[in-house]
C-alpha positions in Angstrom: -6.6 -27.3 -84.7 -10.1 -28.8 -84.9 -11.8 -29.5 -87.9 -15.4 -29.3 -88.5 -17.5 -32.5 -89.5 -18.9 -30.7 -92.6 -15.5 -30.6 -94.7 -14.9 -28.8 -97.6 -14.0 -29.7 -101.3 -13.8 -28.9 -104.7 -16.9 -27.6 -106.5 -18.4 -30.9 -107.8 -17.0 -33.6 -105.2 -19.2 -36.1 -103.8 -18.2 -35.9 -100.2 -19.0 -39.4 -97.9 -19.9 -39.6 -94.6 -17.7 -41.6 -92.7 -17.9 -42.8 -89.1 -14.5 -43.6 -87.2 -14.9 -45.4 -83.8 -12.3 -45.8 -81.2 -13.3 -48.6 -78.8 -10.4 -48.6 -76.4 -11.3 -45.7 -73.6 -9.5 -42.6 -72.9 -10.2 -39.3 -71.5 -9.7 -37.2 -74.8 -9.8 -38.4 -78.1 -9.0 -37.0 -81.7 -8.9 -38.5 -85.0 -6.2 -37.1 -87.2 -5.4 -38.5 -91.0 -4.1 -38.0 -94.3 -7.5 -36.4 -95.1 -6.5 -33.4 -92.5 -3.0 -33.3 -93.8 -2.3 -34.8 -90.2 -1.6 -31.4 -88.8 -5.7 -30.9 -87.8 -7.6 -33.1 -86.2 -11.5 -34.3 -85.2 -12.5 -34.0 -81.8 -14.1 -37.6 -80.8 -17.0 -38.1 -78.4 -18.2 -40.9 -76.2 -21.1 -43.1 -77.3 -24.2 -42.7 -75.1 -24.1 -45.7 -73.0 -20.5 -46.7 -73.8 -18.2 -44.1 -72.0 -15.0 -46.0 -73.4 -16.3 -46.0 -77.3 -15.6 -43.0 -78.7 -17.0 -41.9 -82.4 -17.1 -39.2 -84.9 -18.2 -38.6 -88.6 -16.7 -37.0 -91.1 -17.4 -36.0 -94.6 -14.5 -37.4 -97.2 -14.0 -37.9 -100.8 -14.2 -41.2 -102.4 -10.4 -42.7 -102.4 -7.6 -44.6 -100.4 -7.3 -42.6 -97.0 -5.0 -43.2 -93.7 -5.8 -42.5 -90.2 -4.9 -42.9 -86.4 -6.1 -41.6 -82.9 -4.6 -39.0 -80.2 -5.8 -40.7 -77.5 -4.7 -38.3 -73.9 -2.5 -37.2 -76.1 -0.5 -39.9 -77.4 -0.6 -41.6 -80.7 -2.7 -44.6 -81.4 -3.7 -46.7 -84.0 -6.6 -49.3 -84.1 -5.5 -53.1 -83.8 -8.4 -54.5 -84.8 -8.4 -52.5 -88.4 -6.0 -52.7 -91.6 -3.2 -51.1 -90.9 0.5 -50.7 -92.4 3.8 -49.1 -92.1 3.8 -45.5 -93.1 5.3 -41.9 -92.6 3.6 -41.8 -89.3 4.2 -44.9 -87.7 1.6 -48.1 -88.1 -1.2 -45.9 -89.5 -5.2 -47.5 -90.1 -6.4 -47.6 -93.8 -9.9 -47.3 -95.3 -10.9 -46.8 -99.1 -14.3 -45.4 -99.5 -16.3 -46.2 -102.9 -18.2 -43.4 -104.7 -21.5 -44.0 -102.9 -23.4 -41.1 -100.4 -26.2 -43.0 -99.3 -24.3 -44.8 -96.0 -22.0 -44.1 -92.7 -19.4 -47.4 -92.6 -18.6 -47.6 -89.1 -15.3 -48.2 -88.4 -15.4 -51.1 -85.6 -14.9 -54.9 -86.1 -13.4 -57.5 -83.9 -10.6 -59.4 -85.4 -10.3 -62.6 -86.5 -7.7 -64.8 -84.7 -6.0 -67.2 -86.7 -5.1 -70.0 -84.9 -5.2 -73.5 -85.7 -6.7 -76.5 -87.7 -10.7 -75.3 -87.5 -10.3 -71.8 -85.3 -12.6 -69.3 -86.8 -13.7 -66.9 -84.5 -17.8 -66.4 -84.3 -17.9 -62.9 -84.1 -15.2 -62.8 -86.8 -17.8 -62.5 -89.3 -19.1 -59.2 -88.0 -16.2 -57.6 -90.0 -18.2 -57.1 -92.9 -18.9 -53.5 -93.1 -22.4 -52.3 -92.1 -24.3 -49.4 -93.3 -27.0 -46.9 -92.6 -29.6 -46.6 -95.0 -31.6 -43.3 -95.4 -34.7 -45.8 -93.2 -32.5 -46.2 -90.3 -31.7 -49.8 -91.0 -28.4 -51.8 -91.4 -27.5 -53.6 -94.5 -23.8 -55.0 -95.5 -21.9 -52.9 -98.1 -18.8 -54.3 -99.8 -16.4 -51.4 -100.8 -15.6 -51.2 -104.7 -12.1 -50.7 -106.1 -11.4 -48.3 -108.6 -10.3 -49.3 -111.8 -7.5 -47.2 -111.7 -6.3 -48.5 -107.9 -6.9 -51.7 -109.3 -4.0 -51.0 -112.3 -2.1 -49.3 -110.3 -1.9 -52.4 -107.6 -1.8 -54.8 -110.9 1.3 -52.6 -112.6 3.6 -52.5 -109.4 3.3 -56.3 -108.5 3.8 -57.0 -112.6 7.1 -54.6 -112.3 8.1 -56.5 -109.4 7.4 -60.1 -111.2 9.2 -58.7 -114.6 12.3 -57.3 -113.1 12.9 -60.4 -110.2 14.7 -63.5 -111.2 14.1 -67.3 -110.6 17.3 -67.5 -108.7 16.2 -65.2 -105.8 13.7 -68.0 -104.8 16.2 -70.6 -104.0 16.6 -71.1 -100.2 19.9 -70.6 -97.9 20.1 -74.2 -97.8 17.6 -77.6 -98.6 17.1 -80.4 -100.8 15.3 -81.3 -103.7 14.7 -84.7 -104.2 14.9 -86.1 -107.9 13.9 -90.1 -109.0 15.2 -92.0 -111.5 13.0 -92.4 -114.7 13.8 -96.4 -114.3 12.8 -96.8 -110.8 9.9 -99.1 -109.6 6.9 -97.7 -109.6 6.4 -99.1 -106.0 9.7 -97.3 -104.7 8.9 -94.2 -106.1 5.0 -94.7 -104.1 7.3 -95.1 -100.9 9.8 -92.5 -101.0 7.0 -89.7 -101.7 4.6 -91.0 -98.9 8.1 -91.6 -96.4 9.4 -88.0 -97.6 6.0 -85.7 -97.7 6.3 -85.3 -101.0 3.0 -84.7 -103.4 5.7 -84.9 -106.1 9.4 -85.3 -108.0 11.2 -84.6 -110.9 12.5 -87.4 -113.0 16.0 -88.0 -114.3 17.1 -89.9 -117.2 20.6 -91.2 -117.0 20.6 -92.6 -120.4 19.9 -89.1 -121.8 21.5 -86.9 -119.4 18.7 -84.8 -118.2 15.5 -84.2 -116.6 12.6 -85.7 -118.7 9.5 -85.1 -116.8 7.7 -84.8 -113.3 6.2 -87.7 -111.5 2.9 -86.2 -109.3 0.2 -87.6 -106.6 -2.3 -87.1 -110.2 -0.1 -89.9 -111.7 -0.5 -92.3 -108.6 -4.2 -91.4 -108.9 -4.6 -92.2 -112.9 -2.8 -95.5 -112.1 -4.9 -96.7 -109.1 -8.3 -95.6 -111.1 -7.1 -97.7 -114.6 -6.3 -100.9 -112.1 -9.8 -100.3 -110.5 -11.5 -99.9 -113.6 -10.6 -103.4 -114.4 -11.6 -104.7 -111.0 -8.1 -104.9 -109.8 -6.6 -104.0 -106.7 -2.8 -102.5 -106.7 -0.4 -105.4 -105.9 3.0 -105.5 -104.9 4.1 -106.9 -108.2 2.7 -104.6 -110.5 4.2 -101.7 -109.0 7.4 -103.5 -108.5 7.2 -104.9 -112.5 6.2 -101.5 -113.8 8.8 -98.7 -113.9 8.1 -95.2 -114.1 9.5 -94.9 -117.3 7.5 -97.8 -118.7 4.2 -96.8 -117.1 4.4 -93.5 -118.6 5.1 -94.8 -122.1 2.4 -97.4 -121.7 -0.3 -94.9 -120.8 -1.1 -92.3 -123.5 -2.8 -90.0 -121.5 -0.1 -90.0 -118.8 2.7 -88.8 -120.7 0.6 -87.2 -123.6 -1.2 -83.8 -125.2 -3.6 -83.2 -127.9 -3.2 -80.9 -130.5 -5.8 -78.7 -131.7 -6.1 -81.7 -134.5 -6.3 -84.3 -132.0 -2.8 -85.4 -132.8 -1.1 -86.9 -129.6 2.4 -85.6 -129.1 5.2 -86.2 -125.5 4.3 -83.9 -123.1 7.5 -81.7 -122.4 9.0 -80.9 -119.4 8.3 -77.4 -118.2 11.3 -75.7 -116.7 12.7 -73.1 -115.7 16.5 -71.4 -115.9 17.1 -69.6 -113.0 17.7 -65.9 -115.2 14.4 -66.1 -116.0 12.6 -63.4 -114.4 9.0 -64.3 -112.1 6.6 -63.6 -114.2 7.5 -66.1 -117.2 7.8 -69.0 -114.2 4.1 -67.9 -113.1 2.9 -68.2 -116.7 4.3 -71.2 -117.2 2.5 -72.5 -114.1 -0.6 -71.3 -114.7 -0.4 -72.1 -118.8 0.4 -75.8 -118.0 -1.6 -76.5 -115.1 1.1 -77.6 -113.0 2.0 -77.1 -109.3 5.8 -76.7 -109.8 8.6 -76.1 -112.0 12.0 -77.4 -111.7 14.3 -74.7 -111.9 17.3 -76.2 -113.6 20.8 -74.7 -114.4 22.4 -75.9 -117.9 25.6 -75.5 -118.7 27.3 -75.0 -122.4 29.8 -77.7 -121.2 29.3 -81.2 -122.4 31.0 -82.5 -119.1 28.5 -81.2 -116.9 25.2 -82.2 -116.2 22.3 -79.8 -115.6 21.9 -79.1 -112.1 18.3 -79.5 -110.3 18.6 -76.1 -108.2 14.8 -75.9 -106.9 11.2 -76.3 -107.1 9.5 -73.2 -108.1 5.9 -73.1 -106.5 3.2 -70.0 -106.5 3.6 -70.0 -102.9 7.4 -69.2 -103.1 6.8 -66.5 -105.4 3.9 -65.0 -103.3 5.8 -65.1 -100.4 8.8 -63.1 -102.5 5.5 -60.4 -103.2 4.7 -60.1 -99.7 8.0 -59.4 -98.6 8.9 -57.1 -100.7 5.9 -54.9 -100.1 5.7 -55.6 -96.3 6.6 -52.2 -95.5 4.9 -50.3 -98.4 1.7 -51.9 -99.0 -0.2 -48.5 -99.2 1.2 -49.0 -102.6 -1.4 -51.6 -103.3 -4.7 -50.4 -102.5 -6.7 -53.3 -103.4 -4.9 -55.5 -100.6 -7.0 -53.9 -98.4 -10.2 -54.9 -99.4 -12.4 -57.8 -98.9 -12.1 -61.0 -100.9 -15.5 -60.9 -101.4 -15.2 -57.9 -103.1 -12.9 -59.0 -105.6 -13.1 -60.9 -109.1 -11.3 -64.1 -107.5 -11.7 -67.7 -106.4 -14.5 -70.0 -107.0 -17.8 -69.7 -104.5 -20.9 -71.7 -103.9 -23.7 -70.3 -106.3 -26.3 -68.3 -104.6 -30.0 -68.4 -105.1 -30.5 -66.9 -108.7 -26.8 -66.8 -109.8 -27.0 -68.6 -113.0 -23.7 -69.6 -114.9 -21.8 -70.1 -112.5 -19.2 -72.8 -111.6 -20.2 -75.1 -109.3 -18.0 -75.9 -106.3 -16.9 -79.3 -105.9 -17.8 -80.6 -102.4 -18.1 -84.2 -100.7 -19.9 -85.8 -97.8 -16.8 -88.3 -95.6 -19.4 -91.5 -96.2 -18.8 -90.5 -100.0 -16.4 -93.2 -101.8 -12.6 -93.0 -102.1 -13.2 -94.1 -105.9 -15.7 -90.5 -106.4 -13.0 -88.6 -104.6 -10.4 -89.6 -106.8 -12.8 -89.1 -110.0 -14.5 -86.2 -108.9 -10.1 -84.6 -108.5 -9.4 -85.7 -112.2 -12.8 -84.8 -114.0 -13.1 -81.0 -111.9 -9.4 -80.8 -112.3 -8.9 -79.5 -109.0 -6.3 -80.4 -106.6 -8.5 -80.7 -103.2 -12.2 -80.8 -102.7 -13.9 -80.2 -99.4 -15.5 -82.4 -97.1 -18.4 -81.3 -95.4 -21.4 -82.7 -93.4 -25.0 -82.4 -94.4 -25.4 -78.8 -93.6 -22.4 -78.4 -96.1 -20.2 -77.2 -92.9 -16.2 -78.2 -93.2 -15.0 -81.1 -91.9 -12.2 -82.3 -93.8 -10.4 -81.8 -97.2 -9.0 -84.7 -99.5 -6.3 -83.4 -102.0 -4.4 -85.3 -104.8 -1.4 -85.6 -102.6 -3.5 -87.4 -99.9 -3.0 -90.4 -102.6 0.0 -90.9 -101.4 -0.8 -92.3 -98.1 -2.4 -95.4 -99.1 1.4 -96.4 -99.4 1.2 -96.6 -95.5 1.6 -100.5 -94.7 0.8 -101.3 -98.1 -3.1 -100.2 -98.1 -3.1 -99.8 -101.7 -2.7 -104.0 -101.7 -6.4 -104.7 -99.6 -8.1 -102.1 -100.4 -11.5 -101.6 -102.8 -12.2 -97.8 -104.0 -15.7 -98.4 -104.2 -15.9 -99.8 -100.2 -13.0 -97.4 -98.7 -15.1 -94.5 -97.7 -13.0 -90.8 -98.0 -13.5 -90.8 -93.8 -11.6 -94.0 -93.7 -8.9 -93.0 -96.4 -8.1 -89.7 -94.5 -7.9 -91.0 -91.2 -4.3 -93.0 -92.7 -2.7 -89.8 -93.3 -3.8 -88.7 -89.4 -0.3 -88.8 -88.3 1.4 -85.4 -88.9 4.9 -85.7 -90.4 6.7 -82.4 -91.8 10.0 -83.2 -93.0 10.0 -79.8 -94.8 8.8 -78.0 -92.3 5.4 -77.7 -94.3 2.3 -77.4 -92.1 0.4 -80.3 -90.3 -2.7 -78.0 -90.3 -5.4 -79.7 -93.2 -8.1 -76.9 -93.1 -6.7 -73.5 -93.9 -9.6 -71.4 -93.6 -10.4 -67.6 -94.5 -13.7 -65.4 -94.3 -15.0 -63.6 -97.0 -14.7 -60.2 -95.2 -10.9 -61.0 -94.4 -9.0 -58.4 -96.6 -6.8 -59.8 -99.5 -3.3 -58.8 -97.9 -4.6 -61.7 -95.2 -4.9 -63.7 -97.6 -2.3 -63.6 -99.5 -0.1 -63.7 -96.4 -1.9 -67.1 -95.5 -1.4 -68.4 -99.1 2.2 -67.5 -99.0 2.9 -70.3 -96.2 4.6 -73.3 -97.2 2.6 -76.4 -98.1 -1.0 -74.0 -98.5 -2.3 -74.1 -102.0 -6.1 -72.9 -101.0 -8.1 -71.3 -98.4 -11.6 -72.3 -97.7 -13.9 -69.5 -97.6 -16.3 -70.3 -94.9 -19.1 -68.9 -92.6 -17.7 -68.0 -89.5 -19.6 -69.9 -86.4 -21.0 -72.8 -88.8 -18.3 -73.5 -91.0 -20.2 -73.6 -94.2 -18.4 -73.6 -97.4 -18.8 -70.3 -99.2 -16.0 -70.9 -101.6 -12.3 -71.6 -102.7 -9.2 -69.2 -103.3 -6.3 -71.1 -104.5 -3.1 -69.5 -105.4 -3.6 -69.7 -108.9 -6.9 -67.5 -108.8 -4.5 -64.9 -106.6 -2.1 -65.0 -109.4 -4.8 -64.9 -112.5 -6.0 -61.7 -110.5 -2.8 -59.9 -110.3 -1.9 -60.7 -113.6 -4.9 -59.5 -115.1 
């Protein structure tokens, strides 16, 4: 049967006029969805001057809706709109806020995810446009209800609490650990050659893992020597073992308690039977990138076994895989990231008390980049031109590129530019399948599900939010941001 455009509803229910568009032609087109019980349908009419574009307006209650089109007697869905798998195959989805003064147009180009700096100009139009009473168009951000948000967070929390760290272990692979008595020089070159940003440390005397050597350690080492007007020489790196360097440098291996007393930093690790929520909390609370998963046997004859390096990326991949065919149970995944309280954004005019986003020009010195990484406590810095358009990213792990041809022995941190430093690591190498793409980007209009799918890829720790076309940096969304948002 046909549905009239004025839908009924319970007394007091606010109905919102919603414009649906089918842009792919046909002779007869109808709209059908959860709001019709999947049995009724709305007839759609061609747009004047565009015979291949069909539209209809329906009055719908606020909330989450699914819909499809019947085109010439066949079920179809719009591939350019958010979709999910449901009882009726692949269906489109829409979330309506409680406001009633607009008619959202469900028609927008799709952003194509591609290579290094590929952002479609027209993708920026994916922000919903609304027509207000005076006939003008303005942008509208859908709002997520507190109920939907809590339901989504609860379901993710249940998943994390009921799945264990051993589920993160790949079917095959290897984890590189370093002897704590290894010379710093050798460790530096191993990390560069293997393309790894960190490695657990093994102490043979103690028979246990005692810490992690990361790219941040090398940044602090280089900055310390640079502060004394010294380059990092082969002799210094050969003389100092990892353990000796960490013992000598208080800030490298100590934490300060509330009374100002220094105490040794303990290795943050997890057992294979710990649930994923506890692993996530360890990563977030200790501000580390990975947590070694270590199996310790009660028998004295067996040494602890290093099974895996658990990361937020790997855990997010598990979440995506688990909810892949039931994403409708997480309504917040369909919302654009700009409508959600996550990420660090460039302050807009008139917005006070917002944390500034750290960015640098390619002509800035390497010393300034290393200082900013440490002081701002960030893992990467967008490198932008004079218009704040994204050119590249300098990350902590890029410091290992200085091991190439022993560049560290003949550079001056104040004289080397970020551009020159980035050129050192231009040769792509990905021994463990890590992406060689450096600039991973998204738009503020991208739905959350698309953002987390990109962040779940190996080696991706953050997405730079850019303006389509100009690639002007608007913000950064990191793995930590996502999980802090998930856990509330």
